[in-house]
Predicted model as a PDB file, atoms N, CA, C, CB and O in Angstrom, pLDDT in the B-factor column:
MODEL        1                                                                  
ATOM      1  N   MET A   1      54.349  13.714  61.569  1.00 82.00           N  
ATOM      2  CA  MET A   1      52.904  13.573  61.656  1.00 82.00           C  
ATOM      3  C   MET A   1      52.419  13.526  63.045  1.00 82.00           C  
ATOM      4  CB  MET A   1      52.458  12.375  60.955  1.00 82.00           C  
ATOM      5  O   MET A   1      52.709  12.566  63.758  1.00 82.00           O  
ATOM      6  N   ALA A   2      51.766  14.411  63.434  1.00 86.00           N  
ATOM      7  CA  ALA A   2      51.267  14.662  64.768  1.00 86.00           C  
ATOM      8  C   ALA A   2      50.069  13.567  65.029  1.00 86.00           C  
ATOM      9  CB  ALA A   2      50.743  16.251  64.891  1.00 86.00           C  
ATOM     10  O   ALA A   2      49.178  13.406  64.195  1.00 86.00           O  
ATOM     11  N   GLN A   3      50.123  12.873  66.190  1.00 93.00           N  
ATOM     12  CA  GLN A   3      49.147  11.955  66.619  1.00 93.00           C  
ATOM     13  C   GLN A   3      48.341  12.350  67.848  1.00 93.00           C  
ATOM     14  CB  GLN A   3      49.786  10.721  66.854  1.00 93.00           C  
ATOM     15  O   GLN A   3      48.960  12.787  68.819  1.00 93.00           O  
ATOM     16  N   THR A   4      47.014  12.236  67.895  1.00 94.00           N  
ATOM     17  CA  THR A   4      46.415  12.510  69.244  1.00 94.00           C  
ATOM     18  C   THR A   4      45.254  11.519  69.550  1.00 94.00           C  
ATOM     19  CB  THR A   4      45.876  14.008  69.314  1.00 94.00           C  
ATOM     20  O   THR A   4      44.604  11.143  68.575  1.00 94.00           O  
ATOM     21  N   LYS A   5      44.985  11.152  70.509  1.00 96.00           N  
ATOM     22  CA  LYS A   5      43.859  10.231  71.024  1.00 96.00           C  
ATOM     23  C   LYS A   5      42.779  10.981  71.243  1.00 96.00           C  
ATOM     24  CB  LYS A   5      44.146   9.484  72.270  1.00 96.00           C  
ATOM     25  O   LYS A   5      42.908  12.082  71.777  1.00 96.00           O  
ATOM     26  N   VAL A   6      41.518  10.487  70.854  1.00 97.00           N  
ATOM     27  CA  VAL A   6      40.312  11.321  70.860  1.00 97.00           C  
ATOM     28  C   VAL A   6      39.132  10.312  71.179  1.00 97.00           C  
ATOM     29  CB  VAL A   6      40.105  12.121  69.408  1.00 97.00           C  
ATOM     30  O   VAL A   6      39.130   9.131  70.829  1.00 97.00           O  
ATOM     31  N   LYS A   7      38.143  10.938  71.884  1.00 97.00           N  
ATOM     32  CA  LYS A   7      36.935   9.879  72.061  1.00 97.00           C  
ATOM     33  C   LYS A   7      35.715  10.807  71.822  1.00 97.00           C  
ATOM     34  CB  LYS A   7      36.856   9.071  73.698  1.00 97.00           C  
ATOM     35  O   LYS A   7      35.720  11.996  72.141  1.00 97.00           O  
ATOM     36  N   PHE A   8      34.736  10.213  71.272  1.00 96.00           N  
ATOM     37  CA  PHE A   8      33.454  10.949  70.929  1.00 96.00           C  
ATOM     38  C   PHE A   8      32.274  10.410  71.708  1.00 96.00           C  
ATOM     39  CB  PHE A   8      33.138  10.839  69.404  1.00 96.00           C  
ATOM     40  O   PHE A   8      32.078   9.198  71.804  1.00 96.00           O  
ATOM     41  N   SER A   9      31.550  11.247  72.221  1.00 95.00           N  
ATOM     42  CA  SER A   9      30.400  10.640  73.114  1.00 95.00           C  
ATOM     43  C   SER A   9      28.921  10.641  72.431  1.00 95.00           C  
ATOM     44  CB  SER A   9      30.305  11.523  74.514  1.00 95.00           C  
ATOM     45  O   SER A   9      27.951   9.962  72.770  1.00 95.00           O  
ATOM     46  N   GLU A  10      29.017  11.576  71.389  1.00 95.00           N  
ATOM     47  CA  GLU A  10      27.734  11.888  70.755  1.00 95.00           C  
ATOM     48  C   GLU A  10      27.974  12.282  69.347  1.00 95.00           C  
ATOM     49  CB  GLU A  10      26.986  12.994  71.494  1.00 95.00           C  
ATOM     50  O   GLU A  10      29.031  12.829  69.034  1.00 95.00           O  
ATOM     51  N   THR A  11      27.002  12.020  68.445  1.00 96.00           N  
ATOM     52  CA  THR A  11      27.111  12.319  67.023  1.00 96.00           C  
ATOM     53  C   THR A  11      27.464  13.737  67.006  1.00 96.00           C  
ATOM     54  CB  THR A  11      25.810  12.013  66.197  1.00 96.00           C  
ATOM     55  O   THR A  11      28.427  13.946  66.267  1.00 96.00           O  
ATOM     56  N   LYS A  12      26.974  14.833  67.609  1.00 97.00           N  
ATOM     57  CA  LYS A  12      27.251  16.057  67.603  1.00 97.00           C  
ATOM     58  C   LYS A  12      28.816  16.368  67.811  1.00 97.00           C  
ATOM     59  CB  LYS A  12      26.412  16.624  68.553  1.00 97.00           C  
ATOM     60  O   LYS A  12      29.348  17.309  67.222  1.00 97.00           O  
ATOM     61  N   ASP A  13      29.470  15.582  68.622  1.00 97.00           N  
ATOM     62  CA  ASP A  13      30.912  15.626  68.843  1.00 97.00           C  
ATOM     63  C   ASP A  13      31.714  15.386  67.539  1.00 97.00           C  
ATOM     64  CB  ASP A  13      31.300  14.580  69.895  1.00 97.00           C  
ATOM     65  O   ASP A  13      32.684  16.078  67.232  1.00 97.00           O  
ATOM     66  N   VAL A  14      31.256  14.388  66.815  1.00 97.00           N  
ATOM     67  CA  VAL A  14      31.703  13.880  65.547  1.00 97.00           C  
ATOM     68  C   VAL A  14      31.554  15.164  64.514  1.00 97.00           C  
ATOM     69  CB  VAL A  14      30.783  12.518  65.094  1.00 97.00           C  
ATOM     70  O   VAL A  14      32.492  15.586  63.838  1.00 97.00           O  
ATOM     71  N   THR A  15      30.319  15.670  64.507  1.00 97.00           N  
ATOM     72  CA  THR A  15      30.188  16.570  63.389  1.00 97.00           C  
ATOM     73  C   THR A  15      31.000  17.907  63.614  1.00 97.00           C  
ATOM     74  CB  THR A  15      28.686  16.870  63.159  1.00 97.00           C  
ATOM     75  O   THR A  15      31.435  18.576  62.676  1.00 97.00           O  
ATOM     76  N   GLU A  16      31.182  18.267  65.092  1.00 97.00           N  
ATOM     77  CA  GLU A  16      32.092  19.351  65.411  1.00 97.00           C  
ATOM     78  C   GLU A  16      33.596  19.073  64.974  1.00 97.00           C  
ATOM     79  CB  GLU A  16      32.019  19.606  66.925  1.00 97.00           C  
ATOM     80  O   GLU A  16      34.254  19.975  64.455  1.00 97.00           O  
ATOM     81  N   PHE A  17      34.161  17.724  65.209  1.00 97.00           N  
ATOM     82  CA  PHE A  17      35.342  17.491  64.820  1.00 97.00           C  
ATOM     83  C   PHE A  17      35.548  17.489  63.414  1.00 97.00           C  
ATOM     84  CB  PHE A  17      35.710  16.439  65.333  1.00 97.00           C  
ATOM     85  O   PHE A  17      36.639  17.786  62.926  1.00 97.00           O  
ATOM     86  N   VAL A  18      34.386  17.114  62.621  1.00 97.00           N  
ATOM     87  CA  VAL A  18      34.681  16.924  61.058  1.00 97.00           C  
ATOM     88  C   VAL A  18      34.863  18.419  60.681  1.00 97.00           C  
ATOM     89  CB  VAL A  18      33.347  16.108  60.097  1.00 97.00           C  
ATOM     90  O   VAL A  18      35.786  18.716  59.923  1.00 97.00           O  
ATOM     91  N   HIS A  19      33.989  19.425  61.193  1.00 97.00           N  
ATOM     92  CA  HIS A  19      34.020  20.735  60.697  1.00 97.00           C  
ATOM     93  C   HIS A  19      35.285  21.479  60.977  1.00 97.00           C  
ATOM     94  CB  HIS A  19      32.926  21.448  61.216  1.00 97.00           C  
ATOM     95  O   HIS A  19      35.706  22.389  60.263  1.00 97.00           O  
ATOM     96  N   ALA A  20      35.891  21.017  62.110  1.00 96.00           N  
ATOM     97  CA  ALA A  20      37.255  21.501  62.201  1.00 96.00           C  
ATOM     98  C   ALA A  20      38.175  20.906  61.367  1.00 96.00           C  
ATOM     99  CB  ALA A  20      37.735  21.386  63.436  1.00 96.00           C  
ATOM    100  O   ALA A  20      39.115  21.606  60.993  1.00 96.00           O  
ATOM    101  N   ALA A  21      38.099  19.660  60.963  1.00 97.00           N  
ATOM    102  CA  ALA A  21      39.128  19.053  60.151  1.00 97.00           C  
ATOM    103  C   ALA A  21      38.989  19.523  58.846  1.00 97.00           C  
ATOM    104  CB  ALA A  21      39.104  17.605  60.162  1.00 97.00           C  
ATOM    105  O   ALA A  21      40.025  19.756  58.223  1.00 97.00           O  
ATOM    106  N   GLU A  22      37.743  19.736  58.229  1.00 96.00           N  
ATOM    107  CA  GLU A  22      37.530  20.253  57.017  1.00 96.00           C  
ATOM    108  C   GLU A  22      38.262  21.608  56.718  1.00 96.00           C  
ATOM    109  CB  GLU A  22      36.146  20.368  56.878  1.00 96.00           C  
ATOM    110  O   GLU A  22      38.521  21.876  55.545  1.00 96.00           O  
ATOM    111  N   LYS A  23      38.627  22.522  57.775  1.00 95.00           N  
ATOM    112  CA  LYS A  23      39.361  23.686  57.458  1.00 95.00           C  
ATOM    113  C   LYS A  23      40.777  23.515  57.298  1.00 95.00           C  
ATOM    114  CB  LYS A  23      39.151  24.633  58.397  1.00 95.00           C  
ATOM    115  O   LYS A  23      41.488  24.500  57.103  1.00 95.00           O  
ATOM    116  N   CYS A  24      41.282  22.282  57.367  1.00 95.00           N  
ATOM    117  CA  CYS A  24      42.734  22.026  57.205  1.00 95.00           C  
ATOM    118  C   CYS A  24      42.953  21.533  55.701  1.00 95.00           C  
ATOM    119  CB  CYS A  24      43.262  20.894  58.311  1.00 95.00           C  
ATOM    120  O   CYS A  24      42.107  20.851  55.123  1.00 95.00           O  
ATOM    121  N   ASP A  25      44.038  21.892  55.169  1.00 95.00           N  
ATOM    122  CA  ASP A  25      44.323  21.703  53.676  1.00 95.00           C  
ATOM    123  C   ASP A  25      45.220  20.436  53.501  1.00 95.00           C  
ATOM    124  CB  ASP A  25      45.084  23.031  53.034  1.00 95.00           C  
ATOM    125  O   ASP A  25      45.819  20.166  52.460  1.00 95.00           O  
ATOM    126  N   PHE A  26      45.237  19.737  54.574  1.00 96.00           N  
ATOM    127  CA  PHE A  26      46.054  18.418  54.586  1.00 96.00           C  
ATOM    128  C   PHE A  26      45.154  17.213  55.010  1.00 96.00           C  
ATOM    129  CB  PHE A  26      47.323  18.528  55.630  1.00 96.00           C  
ATOM    130  O   PHE A  26      44.077  17.396  55.576  1.00 96.00           O  
ATOM    131  N   ASP A  27      45.626  16.015  54.722  1.00 97.00           N  
ATOM    132  CA  ASP A  27      44.848  14.787  55.145  1.00 97.00           C  
ATOM    133  C   ASP A  27      44.983  14.583  56.623  1.00 97.00           C  
ATOM    134  CB  ASP A  27      45.342  13.496  54.397  1.00 97.00           C  
ATOM    135  O   ASP A  27      46.016  14.756  57.269  1.00 97.00           O  
ATOM    136  N   ILE A  28      43.725  14.162  57.123  1.00 97.00           N  
ATOM    137  CA  ILE A  28      43.695  13.676  58.650  1.00 97.00           C  
ATOM    138  C   ILE A  28      42.920  12.456  58.494  1.00 97.00           C  
ATOM    139  CB  ILE A  28      42.968  14.752  59.799  1.00 97.00           C  
ATOM    140  O   ILE A  28      41.900  12.351  57.813  1.00 97.00           O  
ATOM    141  N   ASP A  29      43.594  11.357  59.315  1.00 97.00           N  
ATOM    142  CA  ASP A  29      43.050  10.076  59.372  1.00 97.00           C  
ATOM    143  C   ASP A  29      42.655   9.853  60.845  1.00 97.00           C  
ATOM    144  CB  ASP A  29      44.047   9.015  58.833  1.00 97.00           C  
ATOM    145  O   ASP A  29      43.221  10.395  61.795  1.00 97.00           O  
ATOM    146  N   ILE A  30      41.607   8.983  60.928  1.00 97.00           N  
ATOM    147  CA  ILE A  30      41.064   8.413  62.058  1.00 97.00           C  
ATOM    148  C   ILE A  30      41.366   6.821  62.217  1.00 97.00           C  
ATOM    149  CB  ILE A  30      39.596   8.701  62.009  1.00 97.00           C  
ATOM    150  O   ILE A  30      40.891   6.123  61.321  1.00 97.00           O  
ATOM    151  N   THR A  31      41.993   6.254  63.098  1.00 97.00           N  
ATOM    152  CA  THR A  31      42.271   4.993  63.122  1.00 97.00           C  
ATOM    153  C   THR A  31      41.569   4.296  64.374  1.00 97.00           C  
ATOM    154  CB  THR A  31      43.720   4.866  63.088  1.00 97.00           C  
ATOM    155  O   THR A  31      41.577   4.856  65.470  1.00 97.00           O  
ATOM    156  N   TYR A  32      41.064   3.268  64.210  1.00 96.00           N  
ATOM    157  CA  TYR A  32      40.575   2.326  65.320  1.00 96.00           C  
ATOM    158  C   TYR A  32      40.844   0.999  65.023  1.00 96.00           C  
ATOM    159  CB  TYR A  32      39.131   2.420  65.586  1.00 96.00           C  
ATOM    160  O   TYR A  32      40.242   0.441  64.105  1.00 96.00           O  
ATOM    161  N   ASN A  33      41.845   0.313  65.827  1.00 94.00           N  
ATOM    162  CA  ASN A  33      42.380  -0.972  65.715  1.00 94.00           C  
ATOM    163  C   ASN A  33      42.833  -1.000  64.216  1.00 94.00           C  
ATOM    164  CB  ASN A  33      41.317  -2.125  66.132  1.00 94.00           C  
ATOM    165  O   ASN A  33      43.752  -0.195  64.068  1.00 94.00           O  
ATOM    166  N   HIS A  34      42.520  -1.625  63.088  1.00 94.00           N  
ATOM    167  CA  HIS A  34      43.315  -1.868  62.002  1.00 94.00           C  
ATOM    168  C   HIS A  34      42.431  -0.865  60.933  1.00 94.00           C  
ATOM    169  CB  HIS A  34      43.458  -3.602  61.623  1.00 94.00           C  
ATOM    170  O   HIS A  34      42.866  -0.759  59.786  1.00 94.00           O  
ATOM    171  N   MET A  35      41.376  -0.243  61.258  1.00 97.00           N  
ATOM    172  CA  MET A  35      40.470   0.223  60.311  1.00 97.00           C  
ATOM    173  C   MET A  35      40.946   1.953  60.513  1.00 97.00           C  
ATOM    174  CB  MET A  35      38.688  -0.291  60.708  1.00 97.00           C  
ATOM    175  O   MET A  35      41.187   2.528  61.574  1.00 97.00           O  
ATOM    176  N   ILE A  36      40.983   2.572  58.974  1.00 97.00           N  
ATOM    177  CA  ILE A  36      41.359   3.862  58.885  1.00 97.00           C  
ATOM    178  C   ILE A  36      40.301   4.558  58.149  1.00 97.00           C  
ATOM    179  CB  ILE A  36      42.663   4.003  58.285  1.00 97.00           C  
ATOM    180  O   ILE A  36      39.898   4.069  57.093  1.00 97.00           O  
ATOM    181  N   VAL A  37      39.818   5.635  58.595  1.00 98.00           N  
ATOM    182  CA  VAL A  37      38.994   6.382  57.660  1.00 98.00           C  
ATOM    183  C   VAL A  37      39.338   7.921  57.611  1.00 98.00           C  
ATOM    184  CB  VAL A  37      37.524   6.184  58.045  1.00 98.00           C  
ATOM    185  O   VAL A  37      40.120   8.370  58.448  1.00 98.00           O  
ATOM    186  N   ASP A  38      38.794   8.719  56.685  1.00 98.00           N  
ATOM    187  CA  ASP A  38      39.101  10.094  56.391  1.00 98.00           C  
ATOM    188  C   ASP A  38      38.406  10.788  57.444  1.00 98.00           C  
ATOM    189  CB  ASP A  38      38.688  10.570  54.973  1.00 98.00           C  
ATOM    190  O   ASP A  38      37.179  10.743  57.530  1.00 98.00           O  
ATOM    191  N   ALA A  39      39.222  11.507  58.349  1.00 97.00           N  
ATOM    192  CA  ALA A  39      38.734  12.399  59.403  1.00 97.00           C  
ATOM    193  C   ALA A  39      37.665  13.390  58.836  1.00 97.00           C  
ATOM    194  CB  ALA A  39      39.938  13.187  60.035  1.00 97.00           C  
ATOM    195  O   ALA A  39      36.848  13.820  59.651  1.00 97.00           O  
ATOM    196  N   LYS A  40      37.580  13.775  57.630  1.00 97.00           N  
ATOM    197  CA  LYS A  40      36.655  14.608  57.238  1.00 97.00           C  
ATOM    198  C   LYS A  40      35.458  14.140  56.609  1.00 97.00           C  
ATOM    199  CB  LYS A  40      37.189  15.399  56.522  1.00 97.00           C  
ATOM    200  O   LYS A  40      34.868  14.824  55.773  1.00 97.00           O  
ATOM    201  N   SER A  41      34.994  12.785  57.043  1.00 97.00           N  
ATOM    202  CA  SER A  41      34.030  12.160  56.589  1.00 97.00           C  
ATOM    203  C   SER A  41      33.108  11.785  57.904  1.00 97.00           C  
ATOM    204  CB  SER A  41      34.559  11.024  55.745  1.00 97.00           C  
ATOM    205  O   SER A  41      33.475  10.885  58.659  1.00 97.00           O  
ATOM    206  N   ILE A  42      31.905  12.513  58.137  1.00 97.00           N  
ATOM    207  CA  ILE A  42      31.171  12.094  59.339  1.00 97.00           C  
ATOM    208  C   ILE A  42      30.580  10.541  59.228  1.00 97.00           C  
ATOM    209  CB  ILE A  42      29.959  13.157  59.561  1.00 97.00           C  
ATOM    210  O   ILE A  42      30.483   9.791  60.198  1.00 97.00           O  
ATOM    211  N   LEU A  43      30.248  10.240  58.026  1.00 97.00           N  
ATOM    212  CA  LEU A  43      29.744   8.867  57.888  1.00 97.00           C  
ATOM    213  C   LEU A  43      30.900   7.805  58.223  1.00 97.00           C  
ATOM    214  CB  LEU A  43      29.187   8.657  56.393  1.00 97.00           C  
ATOM    215  O   LEU A  43      30.743   6.760  58.855  1.00 97.00           O  
ATOM    216  N   GLY A  44      32.076   8.282  57.676  1.00 96.00           N  
ATOM    217  CA  GLY A  44      33.258   7.288  58.025  1.00 96.00           C  
ATOM    218  C   GLY A  44      33.635   7.121  59.363  1.00 96.00           C  
ATOM    219  O   GLY A  44      34.066   6.033  59.747  1.00 96.00           O  
ATOM    220  N   ILE A  45      33.497   8.264  60.259  1.00 97.00           N  
ATOM    221  CA  ILE A  45      33.785   8.110  61.756  1.00 97.00           C  
ATOM    222  C   ILE A  45      32.660   7.380  62.223  1.00 97.00           C  
ATOM    223  CB  ILE A  45      33.961   9.477  62.577  1.00 97.00           C  
ATOM    224  O   ILE A  45      32.873   6.338  62.843  1.00 97.00           O  
ATOM    225  N   LEU A  46      31.449   7.779  62.015  1.00 96.00           N  
ATOM    226  CA  LEU A  46      30.245   7.055  62.651  1.00 96.00           C  
ATOM    227  C   LEU A  46      30.244   5.691  62.350  1.00 96.00           C  
ATOM    228  CB  LEU A  46      28.928   7.594  62.217  1.00 96.00           C  
ATOM    229  O   LEU A  46      29.557   4.992  63.095  1.00 96.00           O  
ATOM    230  N   SER A  47      30.913   5.079  61.339  1.00 96.00           N  
ATOM    231  CA  SER A  47      30.773   3.760  60.904  1.00 96.00           C  
ATOM    232  C   SER A  47      31.543   3.004  61.842  1.00 96.00           C  
ATOM    233  CB  SER A  47      31.190   3.538  59.495  1.00 96.00           C  
ATOM    234  O   SER A  47      31.249   1.827  62.049  1.00 96.00           O  
ATOM    235  N   LEU A  48      32.690   3.665  62.552  1.00 96.00           N  
ATOM    236  CA  LEU A  48      33.516   3.012  63.498  1.00 96.00           C  
ATOM    237  C   LEU A  48      32.982   3.040  64.805  1.00 96.00           C  
ATOM    238  CB  LEU A  48      34.786   3.549  63.518  1.00 96.00           C  
ATOM    239  O   LEU A  48      33.615   2.428  65.665  1.00 96.00           O  
ATOM    240  N   GLY A  49      31.881   3.663  65.148  1.00 94.00           N  
ATOM    241  CA  GLY A  49      31.132   3.793  66.372  1.00 94.00           C  
ATOM    242  C   GLY A  49      31.508   4.811  67.261  1.00 94.00           C  
ATOM    243  O   GLY A  49      32.547   5.431  67.037  1.00 94.00           O  
ATOM    244  N   LEU A  50      30.781   5.087  68.283  1.00 94.00           N  
ATOM    245  CA  LEU A  50      31.046   6.013  69.386  1.00 94.00           C  
ATOM    246  C   LEU A  50      31.522   5.352  70.595  1.00 94.00           C  
ATOM    247  CB  LEU A  50      29.861   6.776  69.718  1.00 94.00           C  
ATOM    248  O   LEU A  50      31.441   4.132  70.736  1.00 94.00           O  
ATOM    249  N   GLU A  51      32.080   6.233  71.578  1.00 92.00           N  
ATOM    250  CA  GLU A  51      32.543   5.798  72.863  1.00 92.00           C  
ATOM    251  C   GLU A  51      33.768   4.809  72.743  1.00 92.00           C  
ATOM    252  CB  GLU A  51      31.372   5.135  73.614  1.00 92.00           C  
ATOM    253  O   GLU A  51      33.942   3.866  73.515  1.00 92.00           O  
ATOM    254  N   LYS A  52      34.543   5.108  71.759  1.00 95.00           N  
ATOM    255  CA  LYS A  52      35.878   4.206  71.531  1.00 95.00           C  
ATOM    256  C   LYS A  52      36.902   5.268  71.594  1.00 95.00           C  
ATOM    257  CB  LYS A  52      35.975   3.302  70.003  1.00 95.00           C  
ATOM    258  O   LYS A  52      36.607   6.458  71.485  1.00 95.00           O  
ATOM    259  N   MET A  53      38.180   4.811  71.779  1.00 96.00           N  
ATOM    260  CA  MET A  53      39.406   5.679  71.761  1.00 96.00           C  
ATOM    261  C   MET A  53      39.843   5.554  70.350  1.00 96.00           C  
ATOM    262  CB  MET A  53      40.581   5.237  72.824  1.00 96.00           C  
ATOM    263  O   MET A  53      40.094   4.428  69.920  1.00 96.00           O  
ATOM    264  N   PHE A  54      39.965   6.630  69.558  1.00 97.00           N  
ATOM    265  CA  PHE A  54      40.619   6.840  68.059  1.00 97.00           C  
ATOM    266  C   PHE A  54      41.968   7.424  68.159  1.00 97.00           C  
ATOM    267  CB  PHE A  54      39.739   7.859  67.096  1.00 97.00           C  
ATOM    268  O   PHE A  54      42.279   8.141  69.111  1.00 97.00           O  
ATOM    269  N   THR A  55      42.791   7.129  67.179  1.00 97.00           N  
ATOM    270  CA  THR A  55      44.040   7.904  66.958  1.00 97.00           C  
ATOM    271  C   THR A  55      43.680   8.736  65.690  1.00 97.00           C  
ATOM    272  CB  THR A  55      45.410   6.925  66.750  1.00 97.00           C  
ATOM    273  O   THR A  55      43.300   8.258  64.621  1.00 97.00           O  
ATOM    274  N   VAL A  56      43.874  10.164  66.000  1.00 97.00           N  
ATOM    275  CA  VAL A  56      43.795  11.059  64.871  1.00 97.00           C  
ATOM    276  C   VAL A  56      45.294  11.280  64.478  1.00 97.00           C  
ATOM    277  CB  VAL A  56      42.999  12.452  65.233  1.00 97.00           C  
ATOM    278  O   VAL A  56      46.134  11.659  65.294  1.00 97.00           O  
ATOM    279  N   SER A  57      45.581  10.994  63.075  1.00 97.00           N  
ATOM    280  CA  SER A  57      46.880  11.314  62.484  1.00 97.00           C  
ATOM    281  C   SER A  57      46.679  12.416  61.477  1.00 97.00           C  
ATOM    282  CB  SER A  57      47.535  10.067  61.821  1.00 97.00           C  
ATOM    283  O   SER A  57      45.907  12.362  60.520  1.00 97.00           O  
ATOM    284  N   CYS A  58      47.589  13.584  61.854  1.00 96.00           N  
ATOM    285  CA  CYS A  58      47.648  14.767  61.019  1.00 96.00           C  
ATOM    286  C   CYS A  58      48.721  14.810  60.113  1.00 96.00           C  
ATOM    287  CB  CYS A  58      47.704  15.907  61.772  1.00 96.00           C  
ATOM    288  O   CYS A  58      49.878  14.846  60.534  1.00 96.00           O  
ATOM    289  N   HIS A  59      48.401  14.810  58.648  1.00 95.00           N  
ATOM    290  CA  HIS A  59      49.670  14.772  57.623  1.00 95.00           C  
ATOM    291  C   HIS A  59      50.078  16.151  57.362  1.00 95.00           C  
ATOM    292  CB  HIS A  59      49.342  14.056  56.154  1.00 95.00           C  
ATOM    293  O   HIS A  59      50.412  16.471  56.221  1.00 95.00           O  
ATOM    294  N   GLY A  60      50.079  16.945  58.267  1.00 95.00           N  
ATOM    295  CA  GLY A  60      50.339  18.521  58.291  1.00 95.00           C  
ATOM    296  C   GLY A  60      50.187  19.062  59.560  1.00 95.00           C  
ATOM    297  O   GLY A  60      49.917  18.378  60.548  1.00 95.00           O  
ATOM    298  N   GLU A  61      50.346  20.242  59.572  1.00 93.00           N  
ATOM    299  CA  GLU A  61      50.248  21.200  60.756  1.00 93.00           C  
ATOM    300  C   GLU A  61      49.423  22.137  60.863  1.00 93.00           C  
ATOM    301  CB  GLU A  61      51.226  21.800  60.964  1.00 93.00           C  
ATOM    302  O   GLU A  61      49.430  22.966  59.953  1.00 93.00           O  
ATOM    303  N   ASN A  62      48.634  22.282  61.781  1.00 93.00           N  
ATOM    304  CA  ASN A  62      47.543  23.405  62.034  1.00 93.00           C  
ATOM    305  C   ASN A  62      47.354  23.512  63.593  1.00 93.00           C  
ATOM    306  CB  ASN A  62      46.021  23.021  61.280  1.00 93.00           C  
ATOM    307  O   ASN A  62      46.584  22.717  64.131  1.00 93.00           O  
ATOM    308  N   PRO A  63      47.903  24.292  64.220  1.00 93.00           N  
ATOM    309  CA  PRO A  63      47.812  24.540  65.681  1.00 93.00           C  
ATOM    310  C   PRO A  63      46.329  24.754  66.012  1.00 93.00           C  
ATOM    311  CB  PRO A  63      48.696  25.810  66.131  1.00 93.00           C  
ATOM    312  O   PRO A  63      45.885  24.152  66.990  1.00 93.00           O  
ATOM    313  N   GLU A  64      45.554  25.510  65.333  1.00 95.00           N  
ATOM    314  CA  GLU A  64      44.317  25.873  65.564  1.00 95.00           C  
ATOM    315  C   GLU A  64      43.435  24.630  65.709  1.00 95.00           C  
ATOM    316  CB  GLU A  64      43.894  26.765  64.534  1.00 95.00           C  
ATOM    317  O   GLU A  64      42.730  24.453  66.702  1.00 95.00           O  
ATOM    318  N   PHE A  65      43.501  23.796  64.706  1.00 95.00           N  
ATOM    319  CA  PHE A  65      42.950  22.423  64.637  1.00 95.00           C  
ATOM    320  C   PHE A  65      43.127  21.747  65.855  1.00 95.00           C  
ATOM    321  CB  PHE A  65      43.543  21.624  63.580  1.00 95.00           C  
ATOM    322  O   PHE A  65      42.154  21.253  66.425  1.00 95.00           O  
ATOM    323  N   LEU A  66      44.465  21.657  66.397  1.00 93.00           N  
ATOM    324  CA  LEU A  66      44.717  20.810  67.579  1.00 93.00           C  
ATOM    325  C   LEU A  66      44.076  21.456  68.746  1.00 93.00           C  
ATOM    326  CB  LEU A  66      46.228  20.592  67.840  1.00 93.00           C  
ATOM    327  O   LEU A  66      43.605  20.782  69.662  1.00 93.00           O  
ATOM    328  N   ARG A  67      44.048  22.742  68.734  1.00 94.00           N  
ATOM    329  CA  ARG A  67      43.350  23.443  69.933  1.00 94.00           C  
ATOM    330  C   ARG A  67      41.790  22.965  69.967  1.00 94.00           C  
ATOM    331  CB  ARG A  67      43.448  25.177  69.764  1.00 94.00           C  
ATOM    332  O   ARG A  67      41.198  22.631  70.993  1.00 94.00           O  
ATOM    333  N   GLU A  68      41.299  22.992  68.809  1.00 94.00           N  
ATOM    334  CA  GLU A  68      39.846  22.872  68.678  1.00 94.00           C  
ATOM    335  C   GLU A  68      39.445  21.480  69.127  1.00 94.00           C  
ATOM    336  CB  GLU A  68      39.375  23.146  67.212  1.00 94.00           C  
ATOM    337  O   GLU A  68      38.357  21.269  69.662  1.00 94.00           O  
ATOM    338  N   ILE A  69      40.374  20.506  68.891  1.00 94.00           N  
ATOM    339  CA  ILE A  69      39.905  19.165  69.140  1.00 94.00           C  
ATOM    340  C   ILE A  69      40.427  18.725  70.652  1.00 94.00           C  
ATOM    341  CB  ILE A  69      40.475  18.152  67.935  1.00 94.00           C  
ATOM    342  O   ILE A  69      40.078  17.620  71.070  1.00 94.00           O  
ATOM    343  N   GLN A  70      41.130  19.446  71.347  1.00 95.00           N  
ATOM    344  CA  GLN A  70      41.564  19.335  72.672  1.00 95.00           C  
ATOM    345  C   GLN A  70      40.402  18.854  73.551  1.00 95.00           C  
ATOM    346  CB  GLN A  70      42.125  20.650  73.147  1.00 95.00           C  
ATOM    347  O   GLN A  70      40.650  18.134  74.518  1.00 95.00           O  
ATOM    348  N   LYS A  71      39.052  19.247  73.237  1.00 95.00           N  
ATOM    349  CA  LYS A  71      38.092  18.790  74.187  1.00 95.00           C  
ATOM    350  C   LYS A  71      37.683  17.348  73.790  1.00 95.00           C  
ATOM    351  CB  LYS A  71      36.864  19.758  74.242  1.00 95.00           C  
ATOM    352  O   LYS A  71      36.838  16.771  74.475  1.00 95.00           O  
ATOM    353  N   PHE A  72      38.188  16.798  72.820  1.00 96.00           N  
ATOM    354  CA  PHE A  72      37.840  15.390  72.756  1.00 96.00           C  
ATOM    355  C   PHE A  72      39.026  14.472  73.117  1.00 96.00           C  
ATOM    356  CB  PHE A  72      37.330  15.057  71.366  1.00 96.00           C  
ATOM    357  O   PHE A  72      38.947  13.243  73.107  1.00 96.00           O  
ATOM    358  N   ALA A  73      40.058  15.125  73.414  1.00 95.00           N  
ATOM    359  CA  ALA A  73      41.502  14.330  73.671  1.00 95.00           C  
ATOM    360  C   ALA A  73      41.276  13.641  74.945  1.00 95.00           C  
ATOM    361  CB  ALA A  73      42.932  15.358  73.813  1.00 95.00           C  
ATOM    362  O   ALA A  73      40.628  14.093  75.890  1.00 95.00           O  
ATOM    363  N   VAL A  74      41.916  12.416  74.882  1.00 92.00           N  
ATOM    364  CA  VAL A  74      42.097  11.498  75.929  1.00 92.00           C  
ATOM    365  C   VAL A  74      43.564  11.169  76.337  1.00 92.00           C  
ATOM    366  CB  VAL A  74      41.424  10.302  75.551  1.00 92.00           C  
ATOM    367  O   VAL A  74      44.428  11.109  75.461  1.00 92.00           O  
ATOM    368  N   ALA A  75      43.846  10.968  77.566  1.00 72.00           N  
ATOM    369  CA  ALA A  75      45.259  10.412  77.799  1.00 72.00           C  
ATOM    370  C   ALA A  75      45.739   9.145  77.243  1.00 72.00           C  
ATOM    371  CB  ALA A  75      45.450  10.259  79.119  1.00 72.00           C  
ATOM    372  O   ALA A  75      46.887   8.765  77.474  1.00 72.00           O  
TER     373      ALA A  75                                                      
ENDMDL                                                                          
END                                                                             
């Protein structure tokens, strides 16, 4: 399972991320503290808030998805 740390500044960022996630045929989760939401759910991600560092957990592999979300990646 691949994990990446991301941060969204605007609602537009979340929308772009979800559209990229929807192209994957496996589950992707977003975690913040103890809360986990489906990464393919705009409302789920927005319910966690913006300007926070999230962990993205991919339950499969898609190099294109990982390339697309690099703009949201944080160290």
